[in-house]
C-alpha positions in Angstrom: 5.5 -2.7 -1.6 3.7 -0.3 -3.9 0.9 -0.2 -6.5 1.9 0.6 -10.1 0.0 1.5 -13.1 0.0 -1.3 -16.0 -1.7 -1.7 -19.2 -3.9 -4.1 -17.3 -4.7 -1.7 -14.5 -3.4 -1.1 -11.1 -1.3 -3.9 -9.6 1.0 -4.5 -6.6 4.8 -4.6 -7.2 7.1 -6.9 -5.4 10.4 -5.4 -5.5 13.6 -7.4 -5.8 15.2 -8.1 -2.4 18.3 -6.0 -1.8 17.9 -3.7 -4.6 20.3 -0.9 -4.6 17.9 2.1 -4.6 20.7 4.7 -5.4 22.0 2.9 -8.4 18.5 2.6 -9.8 17.9 6.4 -9.4 21.2 7.0 -11.2 19.9 4.8 -13.9 16.6 6.5 -14.2 18.3 10.0 -14.3 20.6 8.6 -17.3 17.5 7.4 -18.8 15.8 10.8 -18.3 18.5 12.5 -20.2 16.7 11.5 -23.5 13.2 12.0 -22.3 11.0 15.1 -22.4 12.0 16.8 -19.2 15.6 16.7 -20.5 14.5 18.3 -23.5 12.6 21.0 -21.6 16.0 21.6 -19.7 18.0 22.0 -22.8 15.4 24.2 -24.4 15.4 26.5 -21.4 19.2 26.7 -21.2 19.2 27.7 -25.1 16.6 30.4 -24.5 18.4 31.7 -21.6 21.6 32.1 -23.7 19.5 33.5 -26.5 17.8 35.9 -24.2 21.1 37.1 -22.6 22.6 37.9 -26.1 19.4 39.2 -27.8 19.9 42.7 -29.2 16.3 43.9 -28.9 15.6 44.2 -25.2 11.9 42.9 -25.5 13.0 39.8 -27.3 15.7 39.2 -24.8 13.3 39.6 -21.8 10.8 37.2 -23.4 13.6 34.7 -24.2 14.6 34.8 -20.5 11.2 34.4 -19.1 10.4 31.5 -21.3 13.7 29.9 -20.7 13.5 30.2 -17.1 10.0 28.4 -17.3 11.2 25.7 -19.6 14.4 25.0 -17.6 12.5 24.9 -14.4 10.0 22.4 -15.8 12.9 20.2 -17.1 14.8 20.2 -13.9 11.8 19.4 -12.0 11.0 16.5 -14.1 14.6 15.2 -14.0 14.3 15.5 -10.0 11.1 13.8 -10.0 12.3 10.9 -12.1 15.5 10.6 -9.9 13.8 10.6 -6.7 10.6 8.7 -7.4 11.7 5.9 -9.6 11.9 3.4 -6.7 8.4 4.0 -5.2 6.3 5.6 -8.2 5.3 3.7 -11.2 2.2 5.9 -12.2 2.4 6.4 -16.0 0.3 5.7 -19.1 0.2 2.2 -20.6 1.9 3.2 -23.7 4.8 5.0 -22.2 8.2 3.4 -22.0 9.6 2.8 -18.5 13.0 1.8 -17.3 11.7 -0.5 -14.7 9.5 -2.6 -17.3 12.2 -3.6 -20.0 13.0 -6.8 -18.4 10.6 -8.9 -16.1 11.9 -9.5 -12.9 15.0 -7.2 -13.2 13.6 -4.7 -10.7 10.3 -6.2 -9.6 7.4 -8.5 -10.3 3.9 -7.9 -10.8 0.8 -10.3 -11.6 1.0 -8.6 -15.4 4.4 -10.3 -16.0 2.8 -13.7 -15.7 -0.3 -13.0 -17.8 0.8 -15.4 -20.5 0.9 -18.3 -17.8 -2.1 -20.6 -17.0 -4.7 -19.0 -14.9 -3.8 -21.0 -11.8 -0.3 -19.5 -12.0 -1.5 -16.1 -12.3 -3.7 -16.6 -9.2 -0.9 -18.2 -7.2 1.5 -15.3 -8.2 -1.1 -12.5 -7.1 -1.6 -14.6 -3.6 2.1 -14.6 -3.2 2.7 -11.0 -3.8 -0.4 -10.2 -1.8 1.0 -12.0 1.2 4.2 -10.0 1.3 2.0 -6.8 1.1 0.0 -7.9 4.1 3.1 -8.6 6.2 4.6 -5.0 5.3 1.3 -3.4 5.8 0.7 -5.0 9.3 1.3 -2.6 12.3 2.8 -5.6 14.2 5.7 -5.8 11.9 7.8 -4.1 14.5 7.2 -7.1 16.6 9.0 -9.4 14.2 12.5 -9.9 13.6 13.7 -7.9 10.5 15.5 -11.0 9.3 12.1 -12.9 9.4 10.4 -10.1 7.2 13.4 -10.1 4.8 12.9 -13.8 4.5 9.4 -13.7 3.8 10.2 -11.2 1.0 13.0 -13.2 -0.2 11.1 -16.4 -0.4 8.3 -14.9 -2.4 10.9 -13.5 -4.7 12.7 -16.6 -5.2 9.4 -18.5 -5.9 8.4 -15.9 -8.5 11.9 -16.0 -9.9 11.8 -19.8 -10.3 8.6 -19.8 -11.7 9.6 -17.1 -14.2 12.5 -19.5 -15.3 9.7 -22.0 -16.4 8.2 -19.5 -18.9 10.3 -20.6 -21.9 9.7 -24.4 -21.2 6.1 -23.9 -21.2 6.1 -22.0 -24.3 8.0 -24.8 -26.1 5.7 -27.5 -24.7 2.8 -25.8 -26.4 4.6 -26.3 -29.8 2.7 -29.0 -31.6 6.0 -30.2 -32.9 6.5 -31.7 -29.4 3.9 -34.3 -30.2 6.8 -36.0 -32.1 8.6 -37.0 -28.9 5.8 -38.1 -26.2 8.2 -39.5 -23.8 10.1 -36.1 -23.4 6.9 -34.2 -23.3 5.4 -36.4 -20.7 8.6 -35.9 -18.8 8.4 -32.2 -18.9 4.9 -32.2 -17.8 5.8 -34.0 -14.7 8.9 -31.7 -14.0 6.6 -28.7 -14.2 3.8 -30.4 -12.1 6.6 -30.5 -9.5 7.3 -27.0 -9.8 3.6 -26.2 -9.7 3.1 -28.1 -6.4 6.3 -26.8 -5.0 4.7 -23.3 -5.7 1.6 -24.3 -4.0 3.3 -25.4 -0.9 5.3 -22.1 -0.8 2.3 -20.1 -1.0 0.7 -22.2 1.8 3.5 -21.5 4.1 3.7 -17.9 3.3 -0.3 -17.9 4.0 0.4 -19.4 7.4 3.1 -16.9 8.2 0.5 -14.1 7.3 -2.2 -15.8 9.4 0.2 -15.8 12.3 0.9 -12.1 11.9 -2.8 -11.4 11.5 -3.5 -13.4 14.7 -0.8 -11.4 16.9 -2.4 -8.2 15.2 -5.7 -9.3 16.5 -4.5 -10.4 19.8 -2.9 -6.9 20.3 -6.1 -5.1 19.2 -8.2 -7.0 21.7 -5.5 -6.4 24.5 -5.7 -2.6 23.7 -9.5 -2.7 23.7 -9.5 -4.6 27.0 -7.2 -2.1 28.5 -9.5 0.7 27.4 -12.5 -1.1 28.7 -11.1 -1.6 32.2 -9.8 2.0 32.3 -13.2 3.4 31.4 -14.7 1.0 34.0 -12.5 2.5 36.6 -13.6 6.1 35.5 -17.1 5.4 36.6 -17.7 7.8 39.5 -19.7 5.2 41.7 -19.4 7.5 44.8 -20.5 10.6 43.0 -23.5 8.9 41.5 -24.5 7.2 45.0 -24.4 10.7 46.6 -26.2 12.3 43.7 -28.9 9.6 44.2 -29.2 10.6 47.9 -29.6 14.1 47.1 -32.3 13.4 44.5 -34.2 11.4 47.0 -34.6 14.0 49.5 -36.1 16.3 46.9 -39.6 15.1 46.6 -39.9 15.2 50.4 -38.4 18.8 50.7 -40.4 20.2 47.9 -43.7 18.5 49.3 -43.2 20.1 52.4 -43.0 23.5 50.8 -45.9 23.3 48.5 -48.0 22.0 51.2 -47.1 24.7 53.5 -48.0 27.2 50.7 -51.3 25.5 50.2 -52.2 25.9 53.8 -51.1 29.6 53.7 -53.3 30.4 50.6 -56.1 28.1 51.4 -55.9 26.5 48.0 -57.3 23.3 49.0 -56.2 19.7 49.0 -54.5 18.4 45.9 -56.1 15.7 43.8 -54.0 12.8 45.0 -55.0 13.6 48.7 -58.8 13.3 47.6 -58.4 10.1 46.2 
């Protein structure tokens, strides 16, 4: 789970389960060959060739320096596109992106369903957030990897099924559908089943997250309890008791000294002795 930049702002991205990341990187690299980094690389190579063959030495050195810089920028840009495509979706809203061409080809986000009713958009956001919560939990290591994969797969399949109703919902909004009310009523009933099923899936996913969070809370409580008991064992009871006994003898010892000094100096009685 990562966050990506979209025209609507920052959103969570639910990656397609089993996505071949290496294949995705290769496609990103091929797409980058017609992008700005590739242009910089080509320009840099051309300047290097020109600099190596330029007759005036000053022009040659200038072309070589600019060529190295341009080629470096281009190569770094291509490398970033190759390495970061599967976990970085940070680009401007008006910039084309390989991942955004087809909804659900690589990932789903809430913005993919903004043309749907608000209740659907809300459910989509909740489903994606549940998967994020599971992956972000530190107790994920206690779960069977197959369970984590199944949570991801269930969420993905739910969004995929919902995505397949998009065209039907759009057709139902056509005023011409009023000409055949029976078919329209049947379509509404079928969509109501889909929406109810989606709510059920969301409910079960939420229950799974609550169980994960409950175990996370229990582990945190166990850790704090263990720390509490360890700190209790570190209290130096014997040392404190011995220190108390030493402190208890101090007034009597000092009293003996100062009264002896008073008698030697004829300083007279203390105020508390005259009371």
